[in-house]
C-alpha positions as CSV (number, residue, x, y, z in Angstrom):
1,M,157.7,191.0,105.8
2,I,160.7,193.0,104.6
3,Q,163.0,191.6,101.9
4,L,166.5,192.6,101.0
5,K,167.7,192.6,97.4
6,A,171.5,192.2,98.0
7,S,172.6,193.4,94.6
8,R,170.8,196.7,95.0
9,C,172.3,197.5,98.5
10,V,175.0,200.1,98.0
11,R,177.0,198.4,100.8
12,S,177.5,195.5,98.4
13,L,179.3,197.8,95.9
14,S,182.1,198.6,98.3
15,K,183.3,197.7,101.8
16,E,184.0,201.5,102.1
17,S,180.3,202.3,102.0
18,E,179.1,204.0,105.2
19,C,175.4,203.8,104.4
20,N,173.3,202.7,107.4
21,R,170.1,204.6,106.8
22,C,167.9,201.5,107.2
23,E,169.4,200.8,110.6
24,L,169.0,204.4,111.8
25,I,165.3,204.6,110.8
26,C,164.1,201.2,112.1
27,P,161.8,201.9,115.1
28,T,162.3,198.4,116.5
29,E,166.0,198.0,115.9
30,A,165.2,195.0,113.7
31,I,168.0,196.0,111.2
32,V,171.6,196.0,112.2
33,V,174.6,197.0,110.1
34,G,177.6,195.5,111.7
35,S,180.8,193.7,110.6
36,N,178.9,191.9,107.8
37,P,178.8,194.3,104.7
38,L,175.1,193.8,104.2
39,P,172.4,194.6,106.8
40,S,171.2,191.8,109.1
41,I,167.5,191.6,109.8
42,N,165.5,190.2,112.8
43,F,162.3,189.3,111.0
44,S,160.5,188.7,114.3
45,A,161.1,192.2,115.5
46,C,160.2,193.8,112.1
47,V,156.7,195.5,112.2
48,G,156.5,196.1,108.5
49,C,156.3,199.9,108.7
50,G,158.3,200.3,105.4
51,A,160.3,203.2,106.7
52,C,163.6,201.4,105.8
53,D,162.4,200.9,102.2
54,A,161.7,204.6,101.9
55,V,165.1,205.8,103.1
56,C,167.0,203.2,101.1
57,P,168.6,205.2,98.3
58,N,168.6,202.3,95.8
59,E,165.4,200.5,96.7
60,A,167.2,197.5,98.1
61,L,164.5,196.9,100.7
62,S,160.9,196.1,100.0
63,L,157.8,194.9,101.7
64,D,155.8,191.8,100.6
65,D,152.4,193.4,100.9
66,F,153.2,197.1,100.0
67,S,154.9,198.7,97.1
68,A,155.2,202.5,96.9
69,T,155.2,202.2,93.1
70,E,151.9,200.3,93.0
71,F,150.5,202.7,95.6
72,F,151.4,205.6,93.4
73,F,149.1,204.4,90.6
74,S,146.2,203.3,93.0
75,F,146.4,206.7,94.7
76,M,146.2,208.5,91.4
77,E,143.0,206.6,90.7
78,D,141.5,207.4,94.1
79,S,139.2,210.4,94.1
80,E,140.3,211.2,97.7
81,N,143.6,212.7,98.6
82,L,144.0,211.3,102.1
83,I,147.0,209.1,103.1
84,S,146.6,207.2,106.3
85,C,148.1,204.2,108.1
86,R,144.5,203.0,108.7
87,K,143.5,203.4,105.0
88,N,146.2,202.8,102.4
89,V,149.7,202.7,103.7
90,P,151.4,200.6,106.5
91,C,152.9,203.9,107.7
92,I,153.2,207.3,106.0
93,A,157.0,206.9,106.6
94,A,156.9,204.2,104.0
95,L,156.7,206.9,101.3
96,N,159.9,208.5,100.1
97,V,160.2,212.2,99.5
98,E,160.3,211.5,95.7
99,N,157.0,209.5,96.0
100,I,155.4,212.4,97.9
101,I,156.5,215.1,95.5
102,S,155.4,213.0,92.5
103,M,151.9,212.3,93.9
104,A,151.5,215.9,95.1
105,L,152.3,217.3,91.7
106,L,149.5,215.3,90.1
107,K,147.0,215.5,92.9
108,K,147.6,219.2,93.6
109,E,146.6,218.6,97.3
110,M,147.3,215.8,99.8
111,V,146.5,215.2,103.4
112,F,148.7,213.2,105.8
113,D,146.6,211.7,108.6
114,M,148.7,212.2,111.7
115,G,145.9,211.4,114.1
116,H,147.1,207.9,115.1
117,C,150.7,208.9,115.8
118,D,150.1,209.8,119.5
119,E,149.2,206.2,120.4
120,C,151.6,204.5,117.9
121,A,154.4,202.4,119.3
122,I,156.8,203.3,116.5
123,A,156.0,207.0,116.3
124,H,159.2,208.0,118.1
125,K,161.1,207.2,114.8
126,C,158.5,207.4,112.2
127,R,156.7,210.6,113.1
128,P,159.8,212.8,112.9
129,E,160.6,211.1,109.6
130,I,157.1,211.9,108.2
131,E,157.4,215.5,109.3
132,K,160.9,215.8,107.8
133,N,159.7,214.4,104.5
134,H,156.7,216.7,104.5
135,E,159.0,219.7,105.1
136,E,161.4,218.7,102.4
137,A,158.7,217.9,99.9
138,S,156.9,221.3,100.6
139,Y,160.2,223.1,100.2
140,V,160.9,221.5,96.8
141,L,157.3,222.1,95.6
142,E,157.5,225.7,96.6
143,A,160.8,226.1,94.7
144,M,159.0,224.6,91.6
145,Q,156.3,227.2,92.0
146,S,153.8,224.4,91.8
147,G,151.2,225.8,94.2
148,V,150.7,222.3,95.6
149,V,149.7,221.9,99.3
150,I,150.5,219.0,101.6
151,K,148.7,219.1,104.9
152,L,149.4,217.4,108.2
153,E,146.0,216.8,109.9
154,D,144.7,214.7,112.8
155,V,142.0,213.0,110.8
156,K,142.1,209.7,112.7
157,Y,140.7,207.8,109.8
158,E,139.0,204.5,110.6
159,K,137.7,201.9,108.1
160,E,134.0,201.0,108.4
161,S,133.5,197.6,109.8
162,S,132.2,195.1,107.2
163,G,130.9,192.8,109.9
164,E,133.1,190.0,108.6
165,E,136.1,188.7,110.6
166,N,139.3,188.0,108.8
167,S,139.7,184.3,109.4
168,A,143.3,184.1,108.1
169,N,145.8,183.6,110.8
170,R,149.0,181.7,111.3
171,R,147.2,178.7,113.0
172,E,144.8,178.3,110.1
173,F,147.5,178.7,107.6
174,F,148.8,175.2,108.3
175,S,145.4,173.6,107.7
176,K,145.0,175.2,104.3
177,V,148.1,173.6,102.7
178,N,147.1,171.5,99.7
179,L,148.8,170.2,96.6
180,A,147.6,173.0,94.4
181,G,149.3,175.6,96.5
182,A,152.2,173.6,97.7
183,I,154.9,175.8,96.2
184,K,153.3,179.0,97.5
185,A,152.6,177.4,100.9
186,K,156.3,176.3,101.2
187,Q,157.4,179.9,100.6
188,Q,154.9,181.2,103.1
189,F,156.0,178.5,105.5
190,E,159.6,179.6,105.3
191,K,158.6,183.2,105.9
192,E,156.6,182.2,108.9
193,I,159.6,180.4,110.3
194,Q,161.7,183.5,109.8
195,K,159.1,185.7,111.5
196,A,159.1,183.3,114.5
197,T,162.9,183.2,114.8
198,D,164.0,186.0,117.2
199,E,167.6,186.4,115.9
200,L,169.5,188.4,113.3
201,V,169.6,186.8,109.9
202,E,172.7,187.7,107.9
203,H,172.6,188.3,104.2
204,T,175.4,187.5,101.7
205,L,175.9,188.1,98.0
206,Q,175.0,185.1,95.9
207,K,176.4,184.5,92.4
208,S,173.2,185.8,90.9
209,D,173.7,189.0,92.9
210,I,177.3,189.5,91.8
211,A,176.3,189.4,88.2
212,L,173.9,192.3,88.8
213,L,176.3,194.5,90.6
214,K,177.7,196.2,87.5
215,Q,174.3,197.0,86.1
216,K,173.3,200.7,86.2
217,R,169.7,201.0,87.3
218,I,167.3,203.9,87.6
219,T,165.1,203.5,90.6
220,D,161.3,203.2,90.2
221,R,160.7,206.3,92.3
222,R,162.9,208.3,90.1
223,K,161.0,207.1,87.0
224,L,157.7,208.1,88.6
225,F,159.2,211.5,89.5
226,F,160.3,212.1,85.9
227,T,156.9,211.0,84.7
228,A,155.1,213.4,87.1
229,L,157.4,216.3,86.0
230,K,156.6,215.7,82.4
231,R,152.9,216.3,83.2
232,V,153.1,219.6,84.9
233,E,154.0,223.1,83.7
234,K,157.6,224.3,83.9
235,P,158.1,227.2,86.4
236,E,158.6,230.6,85.0
237,V,161.8,231.0,87.0
238,Y,164.2,228.2,87.8
239,H,165.2,228.7,91.4
240,I,168.5,227.6,93.0
241,I,167.9,225.8,96.3
242,E,170.1,224.7,99.2
243,A,171.6,221.3,98.5
244,D,171.4,220.4,102.2
245,E,167.6,220.5,102.0
246,L,167.6,217.6,99.4
247,T,168.0,214.0,100.5
248,F,167.3,212.3,97.2
249,T,169.6,213.9,94.7
250,S,172.6,216.3,94.5
251,S,175.1,218.2,92.4
252,K,178.8,217.4,92.5
253,E,182.2,218.9,92.0
254,I,185.6,217.3,91.5
255,N,188.9,218.8,92.6
256,S,191.2,218.4,89.6
257,E,194.3,218.8,91.7
258,T,193.6,215.9,94.0
259,C,191.7,213.5,91.7
260,T,193.9,210.6,90.7
261,A,191.7,209.3,87.8
262,C,191.3,206.0,89.7
263,Q,187.9,205.5,88.0
264,M,186.3,204.2,91.2
265,C,183.6,206.8,91.6
266,Y,181.8,206.1,88.3
267,R,182.4,202.4,88.4
268,V,180.5,202.0,91.7
269,C,177.8,204.5,91.0
270,P,174.6,202.4,91.0
271,S,172.5,204.7,88.9
272,G,174.9,205.8,86.2
273,A,174.8,209.4,87.4
274,L,178.6,209.4,87.2
275,S,180.0,208.1,83.9
276,S,182.9,208.2,81.5
277,D,183.7,207.4,77.9
278,I,185.3,204.3,76.4
279,K,188.8,205.8,76.9
280,N,188.1,206.8,80.5
281,S,189.2,210.3,79.5
282,K,186.6,212.2,81.6
283,I,184.0,212.1,84.3
284,E,180.5,213.3,83.6
285,F,177.7,213.8,86.0
286,D,173.9,213.8,85.5
287,P,172.3,215.3,88.6
288,F,168.8,214.0,87.7
289,L,170.1,210.4,88.0
290,C,171.9,210.9,91.3
291,I,170.3,209.1,94.3
292,K,172.6,210.7,96.8
293,C,173.7,207.3,98.1
294,H,177.2,208.8,99.0
295,I,179.0,205.7,97.7
296,C,181.2,207.8,95.3
297,H,182.4,209.9,98.2
298,D,183.0,206.8,100.4
299,V,185.3,205.2,97.8
300,C,187.2,208.4,96.9
301,V,190.5,208.1,98.8
302,P,191.8,211.7,98.2
303,E,188.2,213.0,98.8
304,A,188.4,214.8,95.5
305,I,184.6,214.5,94.8
306,T,182.4,216.8,96.9
307,L,178.8,217.9,97.1
308,S,177.8,221.3,95.7
309,S,176.3,223.7,98.1
310,T,173.3,224.4,95.8
311,Y,171.0,222.6,93.4
312,R,169.3,224.0,90.4
313,V,165.6,223.3,90.0
314,K,166.2,223.4,86.3
315,E,167.8,220.0,86.6
316,F,164.4,218.5,87.3
317,F,162.7,219.9,84.2
318,E,165.7,220.1,81.8
319,P,168.3,217.5,82.8
320,E,171.8,218.3,81.7
321,V,174.9,216.2,81.8
322,H,177.9,218.1,83.3
323,S,181.6,217.5,82.6
324,L,183.3,217.4,86.0
325,I,186.9,216.7,84.8
326,K,188.9,215.6,81.8
327,F,192.0,213.4,81.8
328,N,195.1,212.8,79.7
329,V,195.1,209.4,78.0
330,R,198.5,207.9,77.5
331,R,200.4,204.6,76.9
332,C,202.4,203.3,79.8
333,D,206.2,203.6,79.1
334,E,206.7,200.2,80.9
335,C,203.8,197.9,79.8
336,N,202.3,199.9,76.9
337,V,198.8,199.8,78.4
338,I,196.6,202.8,77.8
339,F,195.7,204.6,81.0
340,S,194.2,208.0,82.0
341,T,195.9,210.4,84.4
342,N,195.4,213.9,85.8
343,S,199.2,214.5,85.9
344,D,202.3,214.1,83.7
345,E,202.8,210.6,85.0
346,R,204.3,208.2,82.3
347,L,203.7,205.0,84.1
348,C,200.3,203.3,84.7
349,Y,199.1,202.7,88.2
350,R,200.1,199.1,88.3
351,C,203.6,199.7,87.0
352,K,204.0,202.7,89.3
353,A,203.0,200.6,92.3
354,E,205.4,197.8,91.3
355,E,208.2,200.4,91.0
356,E,207.5,201.8,94.4
357,E,207.4,198.3,95.9
358,A,210.7,197.5,94.2
359,R,212.3,200.7,95.5
360,A,211.1,199.9,99.0
361,L,212.7,196.4,98.8
362,W,215.9,197.9,97.5
363,G,216.0,200.6,100.0
364,I,216.2,203.4,97.5
């Protein structure tokens, strides 16, 4: 069963967010992004493929019975290098590009079992996503000069039958409720009810979620990626790759002529890739922390922040914080509050807005 952590969804950071990746990838249309800021989920329609979790830039979605992070460690311990929906993942689409690159760097060779896709009911969405992730991961690995190979093969893996039937089903669940497992049973009961309800369930921000919104968080998949990079040799030459080929990170630029120093971009950035100092006198950017959620672009009214056309592989191995723009820090002539600006303006934004409103009322 899929779960949504509201505080991690980038749509909760601003109503301007246009992110709907989970809706686009869902093969059963169980996720809908509508008028409600947060995605709505039809748990009855969800098949638990995990593709939405993989495309979510800030790991807001997760499956009850599968974690890409836990799979990373178990796969590293496995002597085999096969990844199959009949062996160890709900669907290969449940693995993000970062997960794939991280595992490939340490395994040196991986095989994606595509043999069951032809008769799979969700292949129309998931198979193209797997192939796209394979292409992107291979492109990045080649740019790293890693020599790692990821293969797509029709293995058609099948588990050997143990001869024992799994007796756990929904009907027997109700007969197994006892006092010792009352709390766990209650939670499971509520999940079963949600699964049986064929309607969209809306999600809202709770007080506990609001308190977490301002926290900057590095995703687990980025931590694993960093860990994997530390365990491999650096390439002899750092290549520059096309930014359009990367879905999980980016480089950015800011137009100093159009930027208004409104502070919105780095305030809403969920990972801390965009940041400033205590005086708000500059904007700095760490490409290695960027999760390419696009929220900074969505909230930038003058569209001053843009994506660079290229990305340096050096940022993976030797992360560097870049200064995108610097501001003048002044005291407002009207209210004496310190503010940052990219112009010769002597009034802070609040006083300037009040003055413009007053002029409009006075007709001058």
